[in-house]
Each structure stands twice: as C-alpha cells, then as structure tokens.
Steps between C-alpha positions, in 0.01 A plus 500: 500500500493396865148634541386310189651177634327545834171572325527181290599296805195629683276391212654153472515420871128408534532273195797314647321462835191368321706248302674381817164467674357295214805270503464446875130434452575241232761328718255483791234346279746240371602417858136460601415263217820298543513463878133559594623762748580868476516661844509882500513503119394785275221356285314818424282491188595141405253292299421173677136461403382141525832388652526203734669649806368247747725484807738769372688717752438870430566645843538880492508502120376810320227399254352845463320537168563138396250292302421181693146454375391136509822389673518213750651626825374227729732437796730784385698696759388861460609645833575869454444483123392830344201454270397861444330567163549131411264311268388206716172414331395136547822414688481194726653596836375206706742398777738783408689663789452875544630761745508878482389512137398806298231440237404865459334564161565140394242314290397182684172451321382136531819401685485201735616604846288254694644395836800734475646705785504864386518673836632858490507502118432819304232481231432873467315567170560140388252319275378181672173471310384141479797376705469196727600585858303228676651420839780754453665676796471873430548649847630859495499495119461837326236474226432872473332590169545145373264353242340204680205455267375138507796397718448186706594557867306201632652401837784753471633695801485876440552608860671838518500530121435832325228493233462877483346607165540147366245369247326197651209461257410133466770387744433187705569566868324191636654386831767768467662607828495876544628640828584872491485496120481840332212487252473686166306788658762546773294337773653225713336158507519375857243222459764242419316365196452597138182482295399263224524717186590868471260683271 
C-alpha cells in the first residue's frame, strides 16, 4: 500500500508543480497589466501579441517563449530581461532600455530596434531578417549563426561583434562601424567600416 501511495504521489507531483507554475504565471501577467511593472516576474509563454507595453518596467523578467509579436515596447525597461525563443516579430523597441539581454533563437523579424543600445547582448541563432537596426549600438554583441537577411545596419556600431556564420544576404551595412568585428567566414574586419550591401 505504501509503495502504491508513493508511486501515485510521484505521478501527481509534476502536475501539481505545473498547476502552481501556471497560477504564478497568471498572477504575474495580471500584475503587469495592472501596474505596468513586473520586475523579475515569470512570464514564460504568455500571449501579449499586439499589446501596448510602452514604458512598462520588465527588468529581469523571464519572457522565454512568449508571444509579443506586433507589441509596442517603446521606452520599456528591459534590463536583464530574458527573451530566448520569444516571438518578437514587428515589435517596436525604439528608446527601450536594454542590458545583458539574451535573444538566442528569438524571432525578431521586421522588429524596430533603431537607435537602441544592445551592447553585449546575445542573439545567437536569432532571426533578425528585415529588422531595423539603424544607428544601433551593437558593440561586443554575439550574432553567431543569426539570420540577418535584409537587415538594416545603416550607421550601426558593430565593433567587437561576432557575426560568425551569420546570414547577411541583402543586409545594409552602409556607414557601419566595424572594428575587430568577426565576419561570417571567421575573418576579422579591422578596416573600421562596413560595406554597402552584403550579397
């Protein structure tokens, strides 16, 4: 009897943990929408597509796997926010504050990141195709194996960035600053400047 009880408890434990996690997730989402702030909150897999989150405080929140496609995140505080595997297509990030962010495998296709400071961010295997990064600060950013097809880097600073095995077809690198930038083929660009269009 004792063994049977332990066996059943073992089966039910993951379900109870999952239910508790979902409840916490729901509470965090409610807090965010009510107070416009949710620091260090668990917001994994939430659906906020098209939401107006302009100026919201999401410092160190976990938004892994969330759907934020088409959302307005202008002037939002995203310092330390985890955005791994997140759907960020067409998101407006202008004037948002970043710091130590992870965008690995996130979908940022056609996102507006113009003028943002993304130094030291991790975009490994992220999709940034068609994104606007004009004038962005991308020093020491890791863009290894990222999809940068038709991405606009006009006037951006990519000094010290890693573009190893990244796809740069059709990308605009006009007036881009490249000092010690690791290029897709593994070579290091020491010229200090980018080129007009990658073919």
